[in-house]
C-alpha positions as CSV (number, residue, x, y, z in Angstrom):
1,X,22.2,14.3,-16.0
2,X,21.9,12.4,-19.4
3,X,22.9,15.3,-22.4
4,X,20.4,13.4,-24.4
5,X,17.1,14.0,-22.4
6,X,14.7,16.0,-24.3
7,X,11.9,16.5,-21.8
8,X,11.9,19.9,-21.0
9,X,10.0,19.1,-17.8
10,X,11.8,16.5,-16.9
11,X,15.2,18.2,-17.1
12,X,13.8,21.6,-14.9
13,X,12.3,19.5,-12.3
14,X,16.0,17.4,-11.9
15,X,17.5,21.2,-12.2
16,X,15.4,22.2,-9.5
17,X,15.7,19.3,-7.0
18,X,19.9,19.6,-7.9
19,X,19.7,23.6,-6.7
20,X,17.4,22.9,-3.5
21,X,19.2,19.9,-2.1
22,X,22.9,21.1,-3.4
23,X,23.6,17.7,-4.5
24,X,24.2,15.6,-7.5
25,X,21.4,13.5,-8.2
26,X,21.5,10.4,-10.0
27,X,18.8,7.6,-10.6
28,X,19.1,4.8,-8.4
29,X,15.6,2.8,-9.1
30,X,14.2,2.2,-12.7
31,X,10.4,1.4,-12.6
32,X,8.3,0.7,-16.1
33,X,4.9,-0.4,-16.8
34,X,2.4,-0.5,-19.4
35,X,-0.3,2.4,-18.5
36,X,-4.1,2.7,-20.2
37,X,-5.3,6.1,-19.3
38,X,-9.1,6.8,-19.1
39,X,-10.5,10.6,-18.5
40,X,-13.8,12.1,-18.9
41,X,-13.6,14.4,-22.5
42,X,-16.7,16.4,-21.0
43,X,-18.9,17.0,-18.0
44,X,-21.7,14.8,-17.7
45,X,-24.8,17.1,-17.6
46,X,-25.8,17.7,-13.9
47,X,-23.2,15.9,-12.5
48,X,-20.8,17.7,-10.1
49,X,-18.0,14.5,-10.4
50,X,-15.9,16.0,-13.5
51,X,-12.3,15.2,-14.1
52,X,-12.6,11.5,-13.1
53,X,-9.4,10.2,-14.5
54,X,-8.2,6.4,-14.3
55,X,-5.3,4.7,-15.0
56,X,-4.3,1.2,-15.6
57,X,-0.8,-0.2,-15.1
58,X,0.4,-3.6,-16.1
59,X,3.8,-5.4,-16.9
60,X,5.2,-3.3,-14.4
61,X,9.1,-4.4,-14.2
62,X,11.6,-2.7,-11.6
63,X,15.3,-3.0,-11.5
64,X,18.1,-1.1,-9.3
65,X,21.2,-1.3,-11.1
66,X,21.7,0.1,-14.6
67,X,18.8,2.4,-14.4
68,X,19.7,4.3,-17.5
69,X,16.5,5.2,-19.3
70,X,18.5,4.1,-22.2
71,X,18.9,0.7,-21.3
72,X,15.1,-0.6,-22.2
73,X,12.5,-1.6,-20.4
74,X,13.5,-4.4,-19.1
75,X,13.9,-5.7,-15.3
76,X,12.4,-8.0,-12.6
77,X,8.7,-8.3,-12.3
78,X,7.2,-5.8,-9.6
79,X,4.0,-7.7,-8.9
80,X,2.5,-11.3,-10.3
81,X,1.7,-11.5,-14.1
82,X,-1.7,-11.5,-13.6
83,X,-2.3,-8.2,-11.3
84,X,-3.0,-4.8,-12.5
85,X,-2.9,-1.8,-10.5
86,X,-5.7,0.6,-11.2
87,X,-5.9,4.1,-9.8
88,X,-8.9,6.7,-9.8
89,X,-8.8,10.1,-9.2
90,X,-11.9,12.0,-8.5
91,X,-12.6,15.3,-7.3
92,X,-14.1,14.8,-3.7
93,X,-16.1,11.4,-3.3
94,X,-16.4,9.2,-5.9
95,X,-19.9,9.0,-7.9
96,X,-22.3,6.5,-7.1
97,X,-22.1,4.9,-10.6
98,X,-18.6,4.7,-9.6
99,X,-18.5,2.9,-6.1
100,X,-21.5,0.5,-7.5
101,X,-18.8,-0.9,-10.7
102,X,-16.4,-1.3,-7.6
103,X,-18.6,-3.0,-5.4
104,X,-20.0,-5.5,-8.1
105,X,-16.7,-6.5,-9.2
106,X,-15.6,-7.0,-5.4
107,X,-12.5,-4.6,-5.6
108,X,-10.8,-3.1,-2.5
109,X,-9.1,-0.5,-2.0
110,X,-5.5,0.0,-0.7
111,X,-2.8,2.1,-0.5
112,X,0.0,0.9,-2.8
113,X,3.8,2.9,-3.7
114,X,5.5,0.9,-7.2
115,X,8.5,3.0,-5.7
116,X,8.5,1.8,-2.2
117,X,7.4,-2.0,-3.6
118,X,10.8,-1.8,-5.9
119,X,12.9,-1.2,-3.2
120,X,11.5,-3.7,-0.9
121,X,11.9,-6.2,-3.4
122,X,15.4,-5.1,-4.2
123,X,16.3,-5.5,-0.6
124,X,14.6,-8.8,0.0
125,X,12.2,-7.3,1.8
126,X,8.5,-8.4,2.0
127,X,6.1,-5.8,0.2
128,X,1.6,-5.6,-0.1
129,X,-0.4,-3.2,-0.4
130,X,-2.3,-2.1,2.3
131,X,-6.1,-1.1,3.3
132,X,-6.5,2.6,1.9
133,X,-6.3,5.4,4.6
134,X,-5.6,8.3,2.5
135,X,-7.1,9.8,-0.8
136,X,-4.2,10.2,-2.8
137,X,-2.1,7.1,-4.3
138,X,-5.0,4.5,-4.3
139,X,-5.1,1.5,-6.0
140,X,-7.8,-1.3,-6.4
141,X,-7.2,-5.4,-6.1
């Protein structure tokens, strides 16, 4: 592990992985994106749908060589330049007002993995979002 990484959470997670798997862990893929994050500051009165979080990722790039965090944010495009990933996290079902917005703009729920997409592309394999069958890791396209 690079001694110049100062994020204690990252350092502890890597140490735990090294301990649990008795392996020397090293990065194999670098993925970078610009993220815009939205979350509720307070609950809406009378609404049990609190803590809704929405993230929008754009300018996604990846590389499987020179994967150091200190090598810059360059890489091959992960998606088309006009494509963004929006992830919605809501406890339980999405509130109707949010579903109405998604329906209005014809946004469809898909399962998508940035890492899986990058791996497939690095191997010259096709990758496309799939219709969602699970709740976590949902992207809208």
